[in-house]
C-alpha positions as CSV (number, residue, x, y, z in Angstrom):
1,X,99.4,111.2,86.0
2,X,100.6,108.3,83.9
3,X,102.6,105.1,84.9
4,X,106.1,106.6,84.7
5,X,109.1,104.6,83.5
6,X,112.4,106.2,84.1
7,X,112.6,107.4,80.5
8,X,109.1,108.9,80.5
9,X,109.8,110.6,83.9
10,X,113.1,111.9,82.7
11,X,111.5,113.5,79.7
12,X,108.8,115.1,81.8
13,X,111.3,116.6,84.2
14,X,113.5,117.8,81.5
15,X,110.5,119.6,79.6
16,X,109.5,121.1,83.0
17,X,106.1,119.5,82.6
18,X,106.5,118.8,86.4
19,X,109.0,119.3,89.1
20,X,110.9,116.7,91.0
21,X,109.0,117.6,94.0
22,X,105.6,117.3,92.3
23,X,106.6,113.8,91.0
24,X,107.7,112.8,94.6
25,X,104.5,114.1,96.0
26,X,102.4,112.1,93.4
27,X,104.1,108.9,94.5
28,X,103.8,109.7,98.2
29,X,99.9,110.3,97.7
30,X,99.7,106.9,95.8
31,X,101.6,105.1,98.5
32,X,99.1,106.4,101.0
33,X,96.1,105.3,98.8
34,X,97.6,101.7,98.5
35,X,98.5,101.1,102.3
36,X,96.5,98.0,102.1
37,X,99.4,96.5,99.9
38,X,101.7,96.9,102.9
39,X,104.4,97.4,100.4
40,X,106.4,100.0,102.6
41,X,107.9,99.6,106.0
42,X,109.2,103.3,106.1
43,X,108.5,106.4,104.0
44,X,110.6,109.6,103.6
45,X,110.2,113.2,103.1
46,X,111.4,114.9,99.9
47,X,115.1,115.7,100.0
48,X,115.5,117.7,96.8
49,X,118.7,115.9,95.7
50,X,120.6,118.5,93.5
51,X,123.1,116.1,92.1
52,X,123.0,116.6,88.3
53,X,123.1,112.8,87.4
54,X,121.1,110.9,84.8
55,X,118.4,110.0,87.4
56,X,118.0,113.4,89.0
57,X,114.5,113.7,90.5
58,X,113.6,110.0,89.8
59,X,111.7,108.4,92.9
60,X,113.1,105.1,93.9
61,X,111.8,102.5,96.5
62,X,114.5,100.6,98.3
63,X,114.3,97.1,100.0
64,X,114.7,97.5,103.7
65,X,118.1,95.8,104.1
66,X,120.0,98.5,102.4
67,X,121.4,101.2,104.5
68,X,120.5,104.9,103.9
69,X,122.3,107.0,106.4
70,X,120.0,108.5,109.2
71,X,117.1,106.4,108.3
72,X,115.4,103.4,109.9
73,X,116.6,100.1,108.5
74,X,114.9,97.0,109.7
75,X,115.5,94.1,107.4
76,X,112.0,93.2,108.0
77,X,112.9,92.1,111.6
78,X,111.9,92.9,115.2
79,X,115.5,92.7,116.3
80,X,116.4,95.8,114.0
81,X,113.0,97.7,114.5
82,X,114.6,100.9,115.8
83,X,118.0,100.6,114.0
84,X,119.1,103.8,112.4
85,X,121.7,103.4,109.6
86,X,125.1,105.1,110.2
87,X,126.2,105.4,106.6
88,X,125.0,104.8,103.1
89,X,125.4,101.5,101.3
90,X,127.5,101.8,98.2
91,X,124.5,101.5,95.7
92,X,122.6,104.1,97.7
93,X,125.8,106.4,97.5
94,X,125.8,105.8,93.7
95,X,122.3,106.5,93.3
96,X,122.4,109.6,95.3
97,X,125.2,110.9,93.1
98,X,122.9,110.1,90.1
99,X,120.2,112.4,91.6
100,X,117.8,109.8,92.7
101,X,114.9,110.7,95.3
102,X,114.2,107.9,97.8
103,X,110.6,107.4,98.7
104,X,111.2,104.8,101.4
105,X,112.0,101.3,102.4
106,X,110.0,98.4,101.2
107,X,108.7,95.4,103.0
108,X,110.6,92.1,102.8
109,X,110.9,88.7,104.3
110,X,112.9,88.9,107.5
111,X,116.6,89.2,106.8
112,X,115.6,88.2,103.1
113,X,114.7,84.8,104.2
114,X,111.6,83.6,102.3
115,X,109.9,83.5,99.0
116,X,106.6,85.2,99.7
117,X,107.2,88.4,101.9
118,X,105.0,86.6,104.5
119,X,107.9,86.3,106.9
120,X,108.1,90.0,107.8
121,X,107.8,91.3,111.3
122,X,105.7,94.1,109.8
123,X,103.0,91.8,108.2
124,X,102.8,90.2,104.7
125,X,103.1,92.4,101.6
126,X,100.3,91.8,98.9
127,X,100.2,91.3,95.3
128,X,98.7,94.3,93.4
129,X,97.1,91.8,90.9
130,X,95.3,90.1,93.7
131,X,95.7,91.4,97.3
132,X,94.8,88.0,98.6
133,X,97.9,86.6,97.1
134,X,101.7,87.0,97.9
135,X,103.9,89.3,95.8
136,X,106.7,86.7,96.0
137,X,109.9,87.2,98.1
138,X,112.0,88.2,99.6
139,X,111.9,91.5,97.7
140,X,108.1,91.4,97.6
141,X,107.6,95.0,98.8
142,X,109.8,96.5,96.1
143,X,108.1,94.2,93.3
144,X,104.6,95.2,94.5
145,X,105.5,98.9,94.6
146,X,106.9,98.8,91.1
147,X,103.9,96.7,89.9
148,X,101.4,99.1,91.5
149,X,103.3,102.2,90.3
150,X,104.1,103.4,93.8
151,X,107.6,104.4,92.5
152,X,109.4,104.7,89.2
153,X,111.8,101.8,90.0
154,X,112.9,99.8,93.0
155,X,116.0,98.0,94.4
156,X,116.0,94.4,95.7
157,X,118.5,91.8,96.8
158,X,118.7,88.4,95.3
159,X,120.2,85.4,97.3
160,X,118.3,82.6,95.6
161,X,115.8,84.3,93.4
162,X,114.5,87.1,95.6
163,X,114.6,89.7,92.8
164,X,113.4,87.5,89.9
165,X,110.8,85.4,91.6
166,X,108.7,88.4,93.1
167,X,109.2,90.1,89.7
168,X,107.7,87.2,88.1
169,X,104.7,87.1,90.4
170,X,104.1,90.8,90.2
171,X,104.5,91.1,86.4
172,X,107.6,93.4,86.4
173,X,111.3,93.2,85.4
174,X,113.8,91.9,87.9
175,X,117.5,91.7,87.2
176,X,120.1,89.8,89.3
177,X,123.6,90.9,88.1
178,X,126.7,88.6,88.1
179,X,128.0,88.1,91.6
180,X,130.8,90.8,92.1
181,X,129.3,93.2,89.6
182,X,127.5,95.3,92.3
183,X,128.9,96.2,95.7
184,X,127.2,94.5,98.7
185,X,128.7,97.1,101.1
186,X,125.9,98.5,103.2
187,X,123.6,95.5,102.4
188,X,122.6,93.7,105.6
189,X,124.0,90.3,104.8
190,X,122.0,87.0,104.7
191,X,124.5,84.7,102.8
192,X,127.6,86.6,101.8
193,X,128.6,84.4,98.9
194,X,125.3,84.5,97.3
195,X,123.6,88.0,98.0
196,X,123.5,90.5,95.1
197,X,121.6,93.8,94.7
198,X,119.7,94.5,91.5
199,X,116.9,96.6,90.0
200,X,113.2,95.9,89.8
201,X,111.7,98.0,87.0
202,X,108.9,98.4,84.6
203,X,110.9,97.4,81.5
204,X,114.2,96.1,80.4
205,X,115.5,99.5,79.3
206,X,115.1,100.8,82.9
207,X,116.9,97.9,84.3
208,X,119.8,98.7,82.0
209,X,119.8,102.3,83.0
210,X,119.9,101.5,86.9
211,X,122.6,98.9,86.2
212,X,124.7,101.5,84.6
213,X,124.7,103.5,87.9
214,X,125.0,100.8,90.6
215,X,128.0,98.7,89.0
216,X,131.7,99.1,89.8
217,X,134.6,98.0,91.8
218,X,134.2,99.2,95.5
219,X,137.1,99.4,98.0
220,X,134.6,98.4,100.8
221,X,133.6,95.0,99.1
222,X,136.6,92.8,98.1
223,X,134.3,90.5,96.2
224,X,133.6,93.3,93.6
225,X,135.3,92.8,90.2
226,X,137.2,95.5,88.3
227,X,135.5,96.0,85.0
228,X,135.5,98.7,82.3
229,X,132.4,100.9,82.8
230,X,129.7,99.9,80.3
231,X,126.5,101.5,79.0
232,X,124.1,98.6,79.1
233,X,121.5,100.5,77.1
234,X,123.7,100.6,74.0
235,X,123.3,97.0,73.2
236,X,119.6,96.7,73.7
237,X,118.6,97.2,70.1
238,X,121.0,94.7,68.5
239,X,119.5,92.1,66.3
240,X,119.3,88.8,68.2
241,X,119.1,86.8,65.0
242,X,121.6,83.8,65.3
243,X,121.6,83.9,69.1
244,X,122.0,80.4,70.5
245,X,119.3,79.8,73.1
246,X,119.6,76.8,75.5
247,X,116.6,75.1,76.9
248,X,117.4,72.9,79.8
249,X,115.5,69.8,79.8
250,X,115.5,69.6,83.6
251,X,113.5,72.9,83.7
252,X,110.4,71.1,82.3
253,X,110.2,68.1,84.5
254,X,107.3,67.6,87.0
255,X,106.5,70.3,89.2
256,X,106.0,73.1,86.7
257,X,102.4,74.6,86.6
258,X,100.7,73.9,83.2
259,X,99.6,77.4,82.6
260,X,103.2,78.6,83.4
261,X,104.7,76.1,81.0
262,X,102.1,77.2,78.3
263,X,103.4,80.8,78.4
264,X,107.1,79.7,78.6
265,X,106.8,77.6,75.5
266,X,105.0,80.5,73.5
267,X,107.9,82.8,74.5
268,X,110.4,80.1,73.3
269,X,108.6,79.9,70.0
270,X,108.6,83.7,69.6
271,X,112.5,83.7,70.2
272,X,112.7,81.2,67.4
273,X,110.5,83.3,65.1
274,X,113.0,86.2,65.9
275,X,115.8,84.2,64.5
276,X,117.4,82.6,67.5
277,X,118.8,79.2,67.4
278,X,116.9,76.9,70.0
279,X,119.0,74.1,71.4
280,X,118.0,71.6,74.1
281,X,120.6,71.4,76.6
282,X,121.2,69.5,80.0
283,X,122.2,70.9,83.5
284,X,123.0,67.3,85.0
285,X,123.3,68.5,88.7
286,X,120.2,70.8,88.6
287,X,118.3,68.4,90.9
288,X,120.8,68.8,93.6
289,X,120.8,72.7,93.6
290,X,118.0,73.3,96.2
291,X,119.5,70.7,98.8
292,X,123.0,72.3,98.1
293,X,121.5,75.8,98.6
294,X,119.7,75.0,101.8
295,X,122.9,73.7,103.4
296,X,125.2,76.5,102.3
297,X,122.8,79.5,102.8
298,X,121.8,78.5,106.4
299,X,125.4,77.9,107.2
300,X,126.3,81.5,106.2
301,X,123.2,82.8,107.9
302,X,124.3,81.2,111.3
303,X,127.6,83.1,110.9
304,X,126.2,86.5,109.6
305,X,123.4,86.6,112.3
306,X,125.6,85.8,115.2
307,X,126.3,89.6,115.4
308,X,122.8,90.3,116.5
309,X,123.3,89.4,120.2
310,X,121.2,92.1,122.2
311,X,124.6,93.8,123.1
312,X,126.0,95.8,120.2
313,X,122.9,97.1,118.5
314,X,119.2,96.2,117.9
315,X,116.7,94.7,120.1
316,X,117.8,93.8,123.6
317,X,115.5,91.9,126.0
318,X,114.7,93.9,129.2
319,X,114.0,90.7,131.1
320,X,117.6,89.4,131.1
321,X,119.5,89.1,134.4
322,X,123.0,88.2,133.0
323,X,124.9,88.0,129.9
324,X,123.8,84.5,128.8
325,X,120.2,85.5,129.3
326,X,120.7,88.6,127.3
327,X,121.9,86.5,124.3
328,X,119.2,83.9,124.6
329,X,116.2,86.1,125.3
330,X,117.2,88.9,122.8
331,X,117.7,86.4,119.9
332,X,114.6,84.4,120.9
333,X,112.4,87.4,121.1
334,X,114.0,89.3,118.2
335,X,114.2,86.7,115.5
336,X,111.1,85.2,113.8
337,X,110.5,81.5,112.9
338,X,112.4,81.5,109.6
339,X,115.7,83.0,110.7
340,X,115.6,80.7,113.7
341,X,115.0,77.7,111.5
342,X,117.9,78.7,109.3
343,X,120.3,79.5,112.1
344,X,119.8,76.1,113.6
345,X,120.2,74.2,110.3
346,X,123.4,76.2,109.6
347,X,124.9,75.8,113.0
348,X,124.2,72.0,112.7
349,X,125.8,71.8,109.3
350,X,128.9,73.7,110.4
351,X,129.3,71.8,113.7
352,X,132.1,69.4,114.6
353,X,131.4,66.0,113.1
354,X,129.0,67.2,110.5
355,X,130.9,69.9,108.5
356,X,132.5,67.3,106.1
357,X,129.3,65.4,105.7
358,X,127.1,68.5,104.8
359,X,128.9,71.9,104.4
360,X,131.9,70.5,102.5
361,X,130.0,68.2,100.3
362,X,127.5,71.0,99.4
363,X,130.5,73.2,98.5
364,X,131.6,70.5,96.1
365,X,128.1,70.2,94.6
366,X,128.1,73.9,94.1
367,X,131.2,73.6,92.0
368,X,129.6,70.9,89.9
369,X,126.6,73.2,89.3
370,X,128.9,76.1,88.3
371,X,130.7,73.7,86.0
372,X,127.3,72.8,84.3
373,X,126.7,76.4,83.5
374,X,130.2,77.0,82.3
375,X,130.0,74.0,80.0
376,X,126.5,75.1,78.7
377,X,127.7,78.5,77.9
378,X,130.5,77.0,75.6
379,X,127.7,76.0,73.3
380,X,124.9,78.6,73.9
381,X,124.7,82.4,74.5
382,X,121.8,82.4,76.8
383,X,119.7,79.8,78.7
384,X,116.0,80.4,79.2
385,X,113.1,78.9,81.0
386,X,110.4,79.7,83.8
387,X,111.4,82.1,86.7
388,X,109.1,80.2,89.0
389,X,107.1,77.0,88.9
390,X,103.8,78.6,89.7
391,X,101.8,81.9,89.6
392,X,101.3,83.9,92.9
393,X,99.8,81.7,95.6
394,X,97.3,82.9,98.4
395,X,98.7,84.4,101.6
396,X,99.0,81.6,104.1
397,X,98.4,78.8,101.6
398,X,102.0,77.4,102.0
399,X,102.9,79.1,105.4
400,X,102.8,75.8,107.3
401,X,105.1,73.9,104.7
402,X,108.5,75.5,104.5
403,X,109.6,72.9,101.9
404,X,106.7,73.9,99.6
405,X,108.0,77.6,99.9
406,X,111.6,76.5,99.2
407,X,110.5,74.8,96.0
408,X,109.3,78.2,94.6
409,X,112.9,79.1,94.1
410,X,113.8,75.8,92.2
411,X,114.6,77.6,88.8
412,X,116.5,80.7,90.3
413,X,118.7,79.0,93.0
414,X,121.1,77.4,90.6
415,X,121.9,80.8,89.1
416,X,123.0,82.2,92.5
417,X,125.1,79.0,93.1
418,X,126.8,79.6,89.9
419,X,127.2,83.4,90.3
420,X,125.7,84.0,86.8
421,X,123.3,87.1,85.9
422,X,119.6,86.3,85.4
423,X,116.6,88.4,84.5
424,X,112.9,87.8,84.7
425,X,110.6,89.5,82.3
426,X,106.8,89.2,82.2
427,X,105.6,86.9,79.3
428,X,101.9,86.9,79.8
429,X,99.2,85.9,82.1
430,X,97.9,82.5,83.2
431,X,95.2,81.3,80.9
432,X,93.0,80.3,84.1
433,X,94.4,82.4,86.9
434,X,94.9,85.6,84.9
435,X,98.1,86.1,87.1
436,X,101.5,87.2,85.8
437,X,104.1,84.7,84.6
438,X,107.8,85.4,84.4
439,X,110.3,84.3,81.7
440,X,113.8,83.8,83.1
441,X,117.0,84.5,80.9
442,X,120.3,83.5,82.2
443,X,123.7,84.4,80.6
444,X,127.5,83.8,81.3
445,X,129.2,85.6,84.0
446,X,129.5,89.4,83.2
447,X,127.5,88.9,80.2
448,X,124.7,91.4,81.2
449,X,124.9,93.3,77.9
450,X,123.9,90.0,76.0
451,X,121.4,89.1,78.6
452,X,119.7,92.5,78.5
453,X,119.8,92.6,74.7
454,X,117.9,89.3,74.3
455,X,115.5,90.4,77.2
456,X,114.7,93.7,75.6
457,X,114.2,92.3,72.1
458,X,111.8,89.5,73.5
459,X,110.0,92.2,75.5
460,X,109.3,94.3,72.5
461,X,107.9,91.3,70.5
462,X,105.7,90.2,73.5
463,X,104.2,93.8,73.6
464,X,103.1,93.5,69.9
C-alpha cells in the first residue's frame, strides 16, 4: 500500500478500494515492523467508529499526554505508568465525532519536557531518516510515526516548539495553532499559558483538514476563544503574489547551522519568485526569549505537577511509612531528571524574595516579545525563517548538556510566548547530512488561513 495522506485515504475508502479495518490493520502491521523506532508507547485495537464525519476510518496516532477514555495515558512518565484516562480530551471527542480511528499513543519527552524525545521513561524514540538520531521533541513519537508512515496523521502538543521542531527534524508538517484556538481540556498540562495541541501531517492540506475538526470554543477550557467556524482548506490555493514576508535579522545571527541556512535562503528566494514582497524586520527582544521561557515555563510546571503526589493517582511509593515520605519518595521515584530540574527551577523562581526578580520580570519581558510580534504584523503578513538551528543530532549527543538542548527551541519559543500560530514545512535536505530541514512560517494571532495559504503554496513550489 502507498503512503496515505488523508485525501488519498479518504478517496480509497470512499471508492471501497479498502475498508477502514483493512487500512487500520495495514498500519498496525507497519507499527510492528518498525518497533525499533520506539514511536509508540501503547497501541489499540480497531474500534470501527461509525461516526459519519469527514475523517471516518482515517487512522491517527496521538501523543501520550491527551486523554482517551479507558486507555492508558502516561505522559511519557513512570509516575503515570498505569494511569487509565477517565474521559476524552475535547480534541479526541471532536476527532471521534469526525470518525477517526486511533492507532495508539506515541512516545514523548516526560510531561512534554524536552526537545529530543530522549527524556521518556519508555526509552528514546528514533528518527526514521537515521535511527541513530533523535526525532526532535517533545512530540517526537508522533513526528516519527508520520514520517515513517505508521499512521495517516498525528497529534502533538506545542509548548515551546514541540510540534514544529520534531516536524522539522523528521521532514513532515507540524502546525501550532494560535493559543486559544484549540481546547486544552484533557491535555495533561505542562505550562498552561503556553500549551497548544496541533496536527502533525504529511502535507499542509492535511494539517488544514485536521484543524477544521479540532478548533472551537470549549466550555471546559476558558482560554478558548469564540470564533466563527472556518474551512481552512478553502484558502489554500489563493495566489500569494503581493504577500509581505518578514525576515527577522535576529534569526540569522550566530548559532544557525550552515546547511540549514542554505535551505532557508533558497526557500526565501522561492517566495520572492512567487511574487511575495520580502522585507527585513527586527524582533528586538528575540534574544531574551529563551531566558524568559525557562523562567515562566518551570514556574508553571512546578504548580501543575504538584498534583502528582502519590496520593490521588499515579505512582505511589511502597516504601513510605508516613505522609511526608509518601510525597517525597513517590515524586523522587516517579519523576525523571528533566521534570525534577524544572520543578526545582520553577519553585525557586516563585519563592518569596525571588518572585519579583525572576517570575514578574519574565512576564514583563513576555509582554515585550508579544509587542514585537504585534508591531511586526502591522507591516508584514507572515514572518519566516528556520524552525530549528540544526538538523537531527545523534541520540545521547547533547544529553549531558541541558542548555544545548534548550537552544534547539530558539526559533520556536518566541511564538509560544506571543501566542501566535506557526507552522514548519519540509524545505529540503542538508547538503552534507542529507537530513530534513524545516522552514517556519509565523502569522498574526488567529491568522491560520493566511499562514496555511503561504505554507501550501510554498510547499507546492518546493515539490516541483
